[in-house]
N, C-alpha and C positions, 0 to 999 in steps of 0.2 A: 826555601827548600822543594825542590822536587818532588817527587809520588812515584809510584815503583813502574804506575803507567807511562809518565812521562818521561825515565829513564830509558827504559825501550822503544819509547816515540824515538827519544832521540839515536840511540843508538842502531835503529833501523829496522824497527822488529816492528812496528805498526805504519810508522808514517812518518817523516823530514821533522824537522826541529820547529817550533814555536814560529815562527815569522818567518819561518824557510821559505815558501815558497808563494810570498809576496814581494815587491822591493822596498827594500827597505825607507819609511818616510810613508807607507801609508799603516803600519802597524807601530810606527814609533809615530811620539807626537814631534810635531816640525808649527814653527808659524810660519813655512812658506807657501802652504797652502789661501793662509790668511790674507796675505800679503797679496796673491796674484789677486785672489777674490776681491781687496778695498782697490785694486787695480782699476781692474775690471766695471769695477763698477763708476769711478770715476772718469772713467774714458765713457759713458756711455751719458751720462753725467755731463758730461763736460761737451758731447757731441749736440744732446739737445739743448744746451746751452748757449750753442754756435748758432742751431740754429733760428734758435726765438732770437737772440741778441742780434742777428744782420740786418734786419730791419732799425730804420734809421730813427723809429717811435719807437723803441722796443726800452723797456725799465732795468735791463738784465744789459750790463757794463760788452761791452763784442770784445773785451781779453779777455773775459773771463770765461766764454767755451771753449778755447785755445789751452787754457792755463789750466784749467779741469780736464782739458781731455793729454795732453802732452805728459801730464803728473801721474795718470792714470795709466798710460801709455808705458811708460817708466818701472812704474810699480807693479805692471805687470809681464811686461820681460822679465823685471827683477825677480818674481816670487816662481815664475815659469822657471826658469832657470836654475833656479836654487831649488825648486822640487824637483826638478828629473835627476839633478845631480846629485841631488842629497838619496832618489827614488833608486839610480839604476847605476852611474859611477863608482862611490865610494863599496859597494858590496862587492862590484864585477871580480874580484880575486876570491872573494869567498865562495862563489857557487860552485856547482861539481857540474862538467860539463855536460856528465851520462843524465840528467835530470830537467836539460833546460827545453823545451817545448816552443818550437821557433811557429808553429802551428797554427796556438792558441794565440801570439802576438800578431801577425799577420790576419788572421778573422777579422782578431779586433779594431787592427788596423782599416781591414775594409768592409768593417760595418761602420767607423768612423766616416769614413770616404763616402759611404751610401747618403746617412744622414747628412752630408753635407753638401750632395748631388740637390738634396731636397732643400736646403735652405737655398742655395741658387737658381733652382727652379721657381723658387717663390718668388725672387727678385726678376726672372725674366719673365714670369707671368704678369708681371704687374709694368714692367716695360712694354712688353706687346699685349696688354689692354690698352693703355697710351694709346701704341699706334692703328688701333680700331677708331680712332677721332680722323681730325684732319695732319693731313702728315703732309709734308711735312711742318715742322713749328716753327715761328719765323726766330725763334732765336739759336738755334745752331751753332756752336761754335768751329774751326775749324778742326776738323777731328783726324784728319789722311795727314801726318805732316812727321820726317821724318825721324822725330824721335819716338813714334811706333813704330816704324820699319827697326829701328835699333835696336828698341827692346824687345820684339818680337824676338829678334835671331839671339838676346843675351838670355833670353829663355829657354826658346827651343834646344841651345849650342846648349846650355847646360843640364838639360836630361841625358842628352849624349855625354858631358863631360863626367855625369853621374855613372851611368851605367860604364863609364871606362874604368872607372874610378872601382865600382862594384869586382870591374871582369877582375881587374888587377889584382882585388886583395885578395876574388879563389884561386888565380894561381898562386898564387902566396908573392906577392910582391907586395908587401907592405909601404915600402918606402913609395914607388909611384901611387900608391894610394892616396895618401896622406895629400901628394903632390896634388892632382887630380881632384880631391877632394876639395883641396882649398881651393884651384880653380874651378869650381865649382860654385863653393859661397861665393866668393869674386862676382862672379854674374849673378847670382841671386842680389847679393848687394848694388852692383850697379840696374839692374831692374829700378831696385825700392828709390835708386835714384834721378834716374830717371821718370819715374812715373811724378815724386815731386817735383821734379820742372815741369811738368806737362802740366801737374797742376796749377803751377805760379802763375804758365804764362798762360791759363784762360782764367783762372780767379783776376791778376794782377792786371794783365798785360788788355784779353777780353772782356773784361766782366763778365763774366759764366762762372755762375756759382750753385749751390746747391738749393737754392730757391727761386732761382730762376725760372719758370714757364714752367711747364712737364714736363720735358726733357733732363732736366736739373738733377733733378732726384735720383733719377733714373739710373744716370749714366756713371752720376756719383756714391749712387748707392751699390751700385754694382764694382768698380772698378775699388771702389776704395775696400769693400768685403774681398775680393783677391787680393787688394794690394796686402792686406792683414795677411789675409794665408802666405804671401811669399813671403812677409817680415816672420809667421812663424814657423813655416820653412828654414827658413837663414836660421832661427837658431838652435832649430834640430841640426843640424848641420853645422854648426861653432860646436854644438856641444856631442855631434860625433866626431869632428879634429881633433878638439880636446883632448876625449877618448882615445882616440891613434895614437895621438902624441905621447899619452901615457905607458904606450905599449901596448893594448886591449884590445880587441877583435885577431879574426884570425880565419884561415877559409870555411874553419869550422863552426865559428863564434862571430855570424852575421846581423842578426837576426834584425837588432835595429837601423844595423843600415837597409835591410830589404824594408822593413818597413817606413822607414822614412824616404825610402827609393817608390815606394808604392803612392807618399804623400804627393813628392815632388812632380809626378807625373802628374797627377788628377788637377793640380795646382797650374800645369802647362797646359793639359788640354783644355782646360776652363777659361784659359787663356785664350786661348784660341776661337769657341765657341763667342770667346765677349768682343772679337774682333770682326768676327763676319758677322754676328747679328747688331753689334754695339754701330764699333763705327764705318763699317761697308753702308751694316742696313741703312743707319738714321741716315747717311750721308748723299746712298744713292734710292732710300723707300723702296730697298727689298724686303 
């Protein structure tokens, strides 16, 4: 039973109802964060086991690292999807448009992007520290391939299609918004597929792995970190698409679209930096 103060709050006298000012899933019990945390832990554990078990003299079986990594990635993706769906999709129709503050969410995404820039900066610092020594190392693989060109076109093009989709939403054309958002999602997934193919060519055919010399850890570390960001972006776009198909989003309610767009453009920009510094820089010694 609520108190008199609680009743006044709920009627708008003193403030919003309890739990109204935070997304559902943050003020309620939920298993999704726990599932995502278990997935993240197994993801890092799998990466460590993969590195340790890759040598012929390791006591760790080679299959153990990929097993933990794959299972952890699956749990992390499922947990993130469930958590975001519970937090933002289900309560959409209960929110009053007049109390929404998109500026706070955009600021939050901006701060997240800034912290992510620091994460990538650490990786690039490691890479350029290696470049101080003798360069290039003998174990450089074939970096400038058609797959690189195709992936770049896919990712850069996806930024344009995302912006075009948002433009259609702002103009009230929800049908074309959904179509172009779907195109953007498809381009992102195609990029991930191209990245997997590139890894396969390097690891299986060229024998270039994360433990190969000095360049291997830098290459797979930076491109792998970026790949995880692309996967995260595709998950977020998938959620946007599901919400759009449910009838959500309009010209006046597009905060989620704006914030995901900011994240996706950041991922696109980082890829261009990786191409210049890692692919072309390593190949030509620039």
